[in-house]
C-alpha positions as CSV (number, residue, x, y, z in Angstrom):
1,X,0.0,0.0,0.0
2,X,2.8,2.4,0.9
3,X,4.6,1.6,-2.4
4,X,1.4,2.2,-4.3
5,X,1.0,5.6,-2.8
6,X,4.6,6.5,-3.6
7,X,3.9,5.5,-7.2
8,X,0.7,7.6,-7.3
9,X,2.4,10.6,-5.8
10,X,5.3,10.3,-8.3
11,X,2.9,9.9,-11.2
12,X,1.1,13.1,-10.1
13,X,4.4,14.9,-9.6
14,X,5.7,14.0,-13.1
15,X,2.4,14.7,-14.8
16,X,2.2,18.1,-13.0
17,X,5.7,18.9,-14.3
18,X,4.6,18.1,-17.9
19,X,1.5,20.4,-17.5
20,X,3.6,23.2,-16.0
21,X,6.1,22.9,-18.9
22,X,3.3,23.1,-21.4
23,X,1.8,26.0,-19.7
24,X,5.0,28.0,-19.5
25,X,5.7,27.1,-23.2
26,X,2.2,28.5,-24.1
27,X,2.7,31.6,-22.0
28,X,5.8,33.0,-23.8
29,X,7.6,30.5,-25.9
30,X,8.4,32.9,-28.8
31,X,9.7,35.4,-26.3
32,X,11.8,32.7,-24.6
33,X,13.3,31.7,-28.0
34,X,14.4,35.2,-28.8
35,X,15.8,35.7,-25.3
36,X,17.6,32.4,-25.5
37,X,19.3,33.5,-28.8
38,X,20.5,36.8,-27.3
39,X,21.5,35.7,-23.9
40,X,23.9,32.9,-24.9
41,X,26.4,35.1,-26.7
42,X,29.2,33.9,-24.4
43,X,30.0,30.8,-22.4
44,X,29.4,32.6,-19.1
45,X,26.1,33.9,-20.4
46,X,25.0,30.5,-21.7
47,X,25.8,28.8,-18.4
48,X,23.9,31.5,-16.5
49,X,21.0,31.0,-18.9
50,X,21.0,27.3,-18.2
51,X,20.9,27.9,-14.4
52,X,18.1,30.5,-14.7
53,X,15.7,28.7,-17.1
54,X,16.2,25.3,-15.3
55,X,15.4,27.0,-11.9
56,X,12.3,28.5,-13.5
57,X,11.1,25.4,-15.3
58,X,12.2,23.0,-12.6
59,X,13.2,20.4,-15.2
60,X,16.7,19.9,-16.5
61,X,15.3,17.2,-18.8
62,X,13.0,19.7,-20.6
63,X,15.9,22.2,-20.8
64,X,18.2,19.6,-22.3
65,X,15.7,18.5,-24.9
66,X,15.1,22.2,-25.8
67,X,18.8,22.7,-26.2
68,X,19.1,19.7,-28.4
69,X,16.3,21.0,-30.6
70,X,17.6,24.6,-30.9
71,X,21.3,23.5,-31.4
72,X,20.2,21.0,-34.1
73,X,18.2,23.9,-35.7
74,X,21.4,26.0,-35.7
75,X,20.0,28.6,-33.4
76,X,22.7,28.0,-30.8
77,X,26.5,27.4,-31.5
78,X,27.8,24.2,-30.0
79,X,29.8,25.8,-27.2
80,X,26.8,27.9,-26.0
81,X,24.5,24.9,-26.1
82,X,27.0,23.0,-24.0
83,X,27.2,25.9,-21.6
84,X,23.4,25.8,-21.1
85,X,23.5,22.1,-20.4
86,X,26.2,22.6,-17.7
87,X,24.3,25.4,-16.2
88,X,21.1,23.3,-16.1
89,X,22.9,20.9,-13.7
90,X,23.2,23.7,-11.2
91,X,19.8,25.1,-11.9
92,X,18.1,21.8,-11.1
93,X,19.4,21.9,-7.5
94,X,16.8,24.6,-6.8
95,X,14.2,21.8,-6.5
96,X,16.0,20.4,-3.5
97,X,16.0,23.8,-1.7
98,X,12.3,24.3,-2.3
99,X,11.4,20.8,-1.0
100,X,13.8,21.1,2.0
101,X,12.4,24.6,2.8
102,X,8.6,24.0,2.6
103,X,8.2,20.4,1.5
104,X,8.5,18.7,4.9
105,X,7.7,21.7,7.2
106,X,3.9,22.0,6.6
107,X,0.9,20.4,4.9
108,X,1.4,21.0,1.2
109,X,-2.3,20.5,0.4
110,X,-2.8,23.9,1.9
111,X,-1.1,25.3,-1.3
112,X,-1.8,22.5,-3.8
113,X,-5.6,22.4,-3.8
114,X,-6.2,26.2,-4.3
115,X,-3.6,26.2,-7.1
116,X,-5.2,23.3,-8.8
117,X,-8.7,24.7,-8.4
118,X,-7.6,28.1,-9.8
119,X,-5.9,26.5,-12.8
120,X,-8.8,24.3,-13.5
121,X,-11.3,27.2,-13.4
122,X,-9.2,29.3,-15.8
123,X,-9.1,26.4,-18.3
124,X,-12.8,25.6,-17.8
125,X,-14.3,29.1,-18.2
126,X,-12.0,30.4,-20.9
127,X,-11.8,29.2,-24.5
128,X,-8.5,27.6,-25.7
129,X,-7.7,30.8,-27.6
130,X,-7.8,32.9,-24.5
131,X,-4.6,34.0,-22.9
132,X,-5.9,32.8,-19.5
133,X,-5.7,29.2,-20.6
134,X,-1.9,29.0,-20.5
135,X,-1.6,30.5,-16.9
136,X,-4.4,28.1,-15.9
137,X,-2.5,25.1,-17.2
138,X,0.7,26.3,-15.5
139,X,-1.0,26.8,-12.1
140,X,-2.8,23.4,-12.4
141,X,0.5,21.7,-13.1
142,X,2.2,23.5,-10.2
143,X,-0.6,22.3,-7.9
144,X,-0.2,18.8,-9.1
145,X,3.5,18.9,-8.4
146,X,2.9,20.0,-4.8
147,X,0.1,17.5,-4.3
148,X,2.2,14.6,-5.6
149,X,5.0,15.6,-3.3
150,X,2.6,15.7,-0.3
151,X,1.3,12.2,-1.1
152,X,4.9,10.8,-1.3
153,X,5.9,12.6,1.9
154,X,2.9,11.1,3.8
155,X,3.5,7.6,2.3
156,X,7.1,7.3,3.5
157,X,6.6,8.9,6.9
158,X,5.5,5.6,8.5
159,X,8.0,3.3,6.8
160,X,10.7,3.3,9.6
161,X,8.3,1.7,12.0
162,X,7.4,-1.0,9.4
163,X,10.7,-1.8,7.8
164,X,13.8,-3.5,9.3
165,X,16.5,-1.1,8.3
166,X,19.1,-3.6,9.4
167,X,18.7,-5.2,6.0
168,X,20.5,-2.2,4.4
169,X,23.5,-2.4,6.7
170,X,26.8,-3.5,5.2
171,X,26.0,-2.1,1.7
172,X,28.7,0.3,0.5
173,X,28.2,3.8,-0.9
174,X,28.6,2.4,-4.4
175,X,25.3,0.6,-4.1
176,X,23.5,3.9,-3.3
177,X,25.3,5.6,-6.1
178,X,24.2,3.0,-8.6
179,X,20.7,3.0,-7.2
180,X,20.5,6.8,-7.7
181,X,21.8,6.5,-11.3
182,X,19.1,3.8,-12.1
183,X,16.2,5.8,-10.5
184,X,17.0,9.0,-12.4
185,X,17.5,7.1,-15.7
186,X,14.2,5.2,-15.3
187,X,12.0,8.2,-14.3
188,X,13.9,10.7,-16.5
189,X,13.9,13.3,-13.8
190,X,16.7,14.2,-11.4
191,X,14.3,16.5,-9.6
192,X,12.0,13.6,-8.8
193,X,15.0,11.5,-7.7
194,X,16.0,14.3,-5.4
195,X,12.5,14.5,-4.0
196,X,12.5,10.7,-3.3
197,X,15.9,10.9,-1.6
198,X,14.8,13.9,0.6
199,X,11.6,12.0,1.5
200,X,13.6,8.9,2.5
201,X,16.1,11.0,4.5
202,X,13.4,12.9,6.2
203,X,11.6,9.6,7.2
204,X,14.9,8.2,8.5
205,X,15.2,5.4,6.0
206,X,18.7,6.4,5.0
207,X,21.5,8.5,6.6
208,X,23.0,11.7,5.1
209,X,26.0,9.9,3.6
210,X,23.8,7.4,1.7
211,X,21.4,10.1,0.6
212,X,24.4,12.1,-0.8
213,X,25.6,9.0,-2.7
214,X,22.0,8.6,-4.1
215,X,21.9,12.3,-5.3
216,X,25.3,12.0,-6.9
217,X,24.2,8.9,-8.8
218,X,20.9,10.6,-9.8
219,X,23.0,13.5,-11.3
220,X,24.7,11.0,-13.6
221,X,21.5,9.2,-14.4
222,X,19.7,12.3,-15.7
223,X,22.1,12.4,-18.7
224,X,20.0,9.5,-20.1
225,X,17.6,12.2,-21.3
226,X,20.1,13.8,-23.7
227,X,21.4,10.3,-24.7
228,X,17.9,9.1,-25.6
229,X,17.1,12.4,-27.3
230,X,20.2,12.1,-29.5
231,X,19.5,8.6,-30.8
232,X,19.1,8.7,-34.6
233,X,19.6,12.5,-34.5
234,X,22.0,14.9,-36.2
235,X,25.7,15.0,-35.3
236,X,25.3,18.0,-33.0
237,X,22.8,16.2,-30.9
238,X,25.2,13.3,-30.4
239,X,28.0,15.9,-29.6
240,X,25.8,17.5,-26.9
241,X,24.8,14.1,-25.5
242,X,28.5,13.2,-25.2
243,X,29.3,16.6,-23.6
244,X,26.5,16.2,-21.1
245,X,27.6,12.7,-20.2
246,X,31.3,13.4,-19.9
247,X,30.7,16.5,-17.8
248,X,28.4,14.7,-15.4
249,X,30.6,11.6,-15.3
250,X,33.7,13.7,-14.3
251,X,31.9,15.9,-11.8
252,X,29.9,13.1,-10.2
253,X,32.8,10.6,-9.9
254,X,34.9,13.3,-8.4
255,X,32.2,14.3,-6.0
256,X,31.7,10.6,-5.0
257,X,35.4,9.8,-4.6
258,X,36.7,13.2,-3.1
259,X,33.8,15.3,-1.8
260,X,31.6,12.6,-0.3
261,X,34.1,11.6,2.4
262,X,34.4,15.3,3.3
263,X,30.6,15.7,3.8
264,X,30.8,15.7,7.6
265,X,33.5,18.4,7.5
266,X,31.4,20.5,5.1
267,X,28.4,20.1,7.4
268,X,30.3,21.4,10.4
269,X,31.9,24.2,8.5
270,X,28.5,25.4,7.3
271,X,27.0,24.9,10.7
272,X,24.1,22.9,9.2
273,X,22.1,20.9,11.7
274,X,19.2,19.9,9.5
275,X,20.3,16.9,7.3
276,X,17.9,18.0,4.5
277,X,19.7,21.4,4.1
278,X,23.0,19.6,4.4
279,X,22.0,17.3,1.4
280,X,20.8,20.1,-0.9
281,X,23.8,22.3,0.0
282,X,26.1,19.4,-0.9
283,X,24.2,18.9,-4.2
284,X,24.5,22.6,-5.1
285,X,28.2,22.8,-4.0
286,X,29.6,19.9,-6.1
287,X,27.6,21.1,-9.2
288,X,28.8,24.7,-8.7
289,X,32.4,23.5,-8.4
290,X,32.1,21.3,-11.5
291,X,30.7,24.3,-13.5
292,X,33.5,26.6,-12.3
293,X,36.1,24.0,-13.4
294,X,34.7,23.4,-16.9
295,X,33.6,26.9,-17.8
296,X,37.2,28.2,-18.6
297,X,37.8,25.3,-20.9
298,X,34.4,25.4,-22.5
299,X,35.5,26.7,-25.9
300,X,38.5,24.4,-26.5
301,X,36.4,21.5,-25.2
302,X,33.6,22.4,-27.7
303,X,36.2,22.5,-30.5
304,X,37.1,18.9,-29.6
305,X,33.5,17.9,-29.4
306,X,32.8,19.5,-32.8
307,X,35.2,17.0,-34.4
308,X,33.1,14.0,-33.2
309,X,30.3,12.4,-35.1
310,X,30.6,14.7,-38.1
311,X,29.9,13.8,-41.7
312,X,29.0,15.8,-44.8
313,X,25.6,14.1,-44.9
314,X,24.7,15.1,-41.4
315,X,25.9,18.7,-42.0
316,X,23.8,19.0,-45.2
317,X,20.7,17.2,-43.9
318,X,20.0,18.8,-40.5
319,X,16.3,17.6,-40.5
320,X,17.4,14.0,-40.1
321,X,16.5,13.0,-36.5
322,X,15.1,16.5,-35.7
323,X,12.1,16.2,-33.4
324,X,8.8,18.0,-34.2
325,X,7.6,18.3,-30.6
326,X,8.9,21.9,-30.4
327,X,7.4,23.7,-33.5
328,X,9.4,26.9,-33.1
329,X,12.7,25.0,-33.1
330,X,11.4,22.7,-35.9
331,X,10.6,25.8,-38.1
332,X,14.1,27.2,-37.5
333,X,15.4,23.8,-38.6
334,X,13.3,23.9,-41.8
335,X,14.6,27.5,-42.4
336,X,18.2,26.2,-42.0
337,X,17.5,23.6,-44.7
338,X,16.1,26.3,-47.0
339,X,19.2,28.3,-46.4
340,X,21.4,25.4,-47.5
341,X,19.3,24.9,-50.6
342,X,19.6,28.5,-51.5
343,X,23.4,28.5,-51.1
344,X,23.8,25.3,-53.2
345,X,21.5,26.6,-55.9
346,X,23.4,29.9,-56.0
347,X,26.7,28.0,-56.3
348,X,25.3,26.0,-59.2
349,X,24.5,29.2,-61.0
350,X,27.9,30.7,-60.2
351,X,29.6,27.7,-61.7
352,X,27.3,28.0,-64.8
353,X,28.6,31.6,-65.4
354,X,32.2,31.0,-64.1
355,X,31.7,33.5,-61.3
356,X,33.1,33.5,-57.8
357,X,31.4,34.5,-54.5
358,X,33.5,37.6,-54.0
359,X,32.2,39.0,-57.2
360,X,28.7,39.3,-55.7
361,X,30.1,41.8,-53.2
362,X,28.3,40.4,-50.2
363,X,29.3,40.9,-46.6
364,X,29.2,39.3,-43.2
365,X,28.2,35.8,-42.3
366,X,26.4,35.3,-45.6
367,X,29.5,35.9,-47.7
368,X,31.5,33.4,-45.5
369,X,28.9,30.7,-45.8
370,X,28.6,31.2,-49.6
371,X,32.4,31.0,-49.9
372,X,32.5,27.8,-47.8
373,X,29.7,26.2,-49.9
374,X,31.4,27.2,-53.1
375,X,34.8,25.9,-52.0
376,X,33.6,22.3,-51.5
377,X,34.9,20.0,-54.1
378,X,31.7,18.5,-55.6
379,X,30.4,17.8,-59.1
380,X,27.5,19.8,-60.5
381,X,25.4,16.6,-60.6
382,X,26.0,15.7,-57.0
383,X,25.3,19.3,-55.8
384,X,22.0,19.3,-57.8
385,X,21.1,15.9,-56.3
386,X,21.8,17.3,-52.8
387,X,19.4,20.2,-53.4
388,X,16.7,17.7,-54.5
389,X,17.4,15.5,-51.4
390,X,17.1,18.6,-49.2
391,X,13.7,19.4,-50.7
392,X,12.6,15.8,-50.2
393,X,13.7,16.0,-46.5
394,X,11.8,19.2,-46.1
395,X,8.6,17.9,-47.5
396,X,8.7,14.7,-45.5
397,X,9.5,16.6,-42.3
398,X,6.7,19.1,-43.0
399,X,4.1,16.3,-43.1
400,X,5.3,15.2,-39.7
401,X,5.3,18.7,-38.3
402,X,1.8,19.4,-39.4
403,X,0.6,16.7,-37.0
404,X,1.6,19.0,-34.2
405,X,-0.6,21.8,-32.9
406,X,0.7,24.7,-35.1
407,X,-0.4,28.3,-34.8
408,X,-1.8,30.0,-38.0
409,X,1.5,32.0,-38.5
410,X,3.5,28.8,-38.1
411,X,1.4,27.1,-40.8
412,X,1.8,30.1,-43.1
413,X,5.6,30.1,-42.6
414,X,5.8,26.3,-43.3
415,X,3.8,26.8,-46.4
416,X,6.0,29.6,-47.6
417,X,9.1,27.6,-46.9
418,X,7.8,24.6,-48.9
419,X,6.9,27.0,-51.8
420,X,10.4,28.6,-51.8
421,X,12.0,25.1,-51.7
422,X,10.0,24.1,-54.8
423,X,11.1,27.3,-56.6
424,X,14.7,26.7,-55.6
425,X,14.6,23.2,-57.0
426,X,12.9,24.5,-60.2
427,X,15.5,27.2,-60.7
428,X,18.3,24.6,-60.1
429,X,16.7,22.2,-62.6
430,X,16.3,24.9,-65.2
431,X,19.9,25.9,-64.9
432,X,20.9,22.3,-65.1
433,X,18.9,21.8,-68.3
434,X,20.4,24.8,-70.1
435,X,24.0,24.1,-68.9
436,X,25.1,22.7,-72.2
437,X,23.5,25.7,-74.0
438,X,25.4,28.1,-71.8
439,X,28.6,26.3,-72.7
440,X,27.8,26.7,-76.4
441,X,27.2,30.4,-76.0
442,X,30.4,30.9,-74.0
443,X,32.5,29.1,-76.6
444,X,30.8,30.7,-79.6
445,X,33.3,32.2,-82.2
446,X,30.9,35.1,-82.7
447,X,31.6,37.8,-80.1
448,X,27.9,38.9,-80.3
449,X,26.8,35.4,-79.2
450,X,29.3,35.1,-76.4
451,X,28.4,38.6,-75.4
452,X,24.9,37.4,-74.5
453,X,26.5,34.9,-72.2
454,X,28.5,37.7,-70.5
455,X,25.4,39.9,-70.3
456,X,23.6,37.1,-68.4
457,X,26.5,36.6,-66.1
458,X,26.7,40.3,-65.2
459,X,23.0,40.3,-64.4
460,X,23.3,37.2,-62.2
461,X,25.9,39.1,-60.1
462,X,23.6,42.1,-59.6
463,X,20.6,39.8,-59.0
464,X,22.2,37.7,-56.2
465,X,23.8,40.8,-54.7
466,X,20.3,42.1,-54.0
467,X,18.4,38.8,-53.6
468,X,20.6,36.9,-51.0
469,X,20.5,39.7,-48.3
470,X,16.7,39.7,-48.6
471,X,16.6,36.0,-47.7
472,X,18.0,36.9,-44.3
473,X,15.1,39.2,-43.3
474,X,12.5,37.5,-41.1
475,X,9.8,40.2,-41.1
476,X,8.1,41.8,-44.1
477,X,8.2,45.5,-44.3
478,X,7.5,48.1,-47.0
479,X,11.2,48.5,-47.5
480,X,12.0,44.9,-48.4
481,X,8.7,44.6,-50.3
482,X,9.9,47.4,-52.5
483,X,13.2,45.7,-52.9
484,X,11.5,42.5,-54.0
485,X,9.4,44.5,-56.5
486,X,12.5,46.1,-57.8
487,X,14.1,42.7,-58.4
488,X,11.1,41.6,-60.4
489,X,11.3,44.8,-62.5
490,X,15.1,44.4,-63.0
491,X,14.5,40.8,-64.1
492,X,11.9,41.9,-66.6
493,X,14.1,44.6,-68.0
494,X,17.0,42.2,-68.3
495,X,14.8,39.7,-70.1
496,X,13.5,42.3,-72.5
497,X,17.0,43.5,-73.2
498,X,18.4,40.0,-73.8
499,X,15.5,39.3,-76.2
500,X,16.1,42.6,-78.0
501,X,19.8,41.7,-78.4
502,X,18.8,38.4,-79.9
503,X,16.4,40.0,-82.3
504,X,19.1,42.4,-83.5
505,X,21.4,39.4,-84.2
506,X,18.6,37.7,-86.1
507,X,17.8,40.7,-88.2
508,X,21.4,41.1,-89.1
509,X,21.5,37.3,-90.0
510,X,24.3,36.9,-87.4
511,X,22.3,33.9,-85.9
512,X,19.5,31.7,-87.2
513,X,17.9,28.3,-86.9
514,X,18.8,26.2,-83.9
515,X,21.3,28.8,-82.5
516,X,18.5,31.4,-82.5
517,X,16.1,29.1,-80.7
518,X,18.8,28.2,-78.1
519,X,19.5,31.8,-77.3
520,X,15.7,32.6,-76.8
521,X,15.3,29.4,-74.7
522,X,18.2,30.5,-72.5
523,X,16.7,34.0,-72.0
524,X,13.4,32.6,-71.1
525,X,14.6,29.9,-68.7
526,X,16.9,32.3,-66.8
527,X,14.1,34.8,-66.6
528,X,11.6,32.3,-65.2
529,X,14.0,30.7,-62.8
530,X,14.9,34.1,-61.2
531,X,11.3,35.3,-61.2
532,X,10.2,32.2,-59.3
533,X,12.8,32.7,-56.7
534,X,11.6,36.3,-56.0
535,X,7.9,35.4,-56.0
536,X,8.5,32.4,-53.6
537,X,10.5,34.6,-51.2
538,X,7.8,37.3,-51.4
């Protein structure tokens, strides 16, 4: 019966955590995403961010999964993502302080039932589109967490009188360490493992030394979340899972071998009489020390991690293994695929006209990415096949993503991305189909004919100089709308000018027959391909 109540309390606790997470996500997930991108500009900032958001969400597992999603979507650099994971380890220790402070000092139902009732009423009397629904869900989840904790606390209070604790005597600290690892790995929550340990310590089932060994083991066991989240995923997910595991393994084994024997000394130095506070203080201290040791070497360590699990296929296909459960991160990932498709399609066109990236006179990150893409040794056919594969990945992923609860703006963005992907593939195919015609024009003995090839090449430079920076803009505005309209007008003028040049050659009998048809086809296909790119972006 006691075990059954523990299981019931744990189930309510974990379900409450899930409801709280969903409520917080609904409250301000877009704001959270923008803040996350800005606040992780340095290793110290990323670690602090990890501490803060884990302390707020009370779930290092959720934070680790979010980090995997955003890093895989290329929102976060690897070393910043690693910093958040390391900070999350310290942030999750806040759970222990909360439980030790209020969890065993008073009846938690005094707080739980009003919170659950308020949350339920907000959800019951307001439609799902109302802003009150998300706070209601969060409050209900918080109430469930407290209620589950209270059930577990009451369930274990009477165990010392029923159990013969002599059966546990003689077991070494390694047994408790391994038990903590197994518990956290099974329930996927170090917070829940800490709660169980505090409940057992409060009830007198275990002593402080054994409880500390359990908590250290739980710290290692919680890395199973990132390991499971990385299975079948992109290379960066596996890099983050490795980073999380190695950090926790080093910190936890050091804490077990070096700090655990010093626990009595630490307790006396801090003048802590309450074993609950001694346990949570020990948990926070060894995680803080581990963070302080690893933070200075975060960048070189991330460079080493970045060399693991990499392959060209994983770099060029970031949607493989990307989860759809976080739509905002998923849409960033689809945007990253679209970016790769654009770059590859632009490089195909640059090769067609024997142009180099620096001739486009771009700047910043965009220029570096284009040069990197251009510099890869790859045949025209393989690069074109890669663009088609990326579109296929995007379409397949979109079908999976549409099964999630998407907001209207998210649906519109996904639709636009798929439309632009189709236009990019069409443009790439068009340029592939006229490739031999372009070679014929370029090698023509008649300067007027080869001049048409040069004319197209000059326009391509001007077009991409204006087009590519517009692809970086996330929000429509009158300014970039005017720029897109200007691109369309420029394309029309170029098309008319190219056709006029061909007509002059035909009237002078400079070209005729199949050569004339080839030149007109080239004019038309380039015009249509570039026009589709602009319309899709618009």
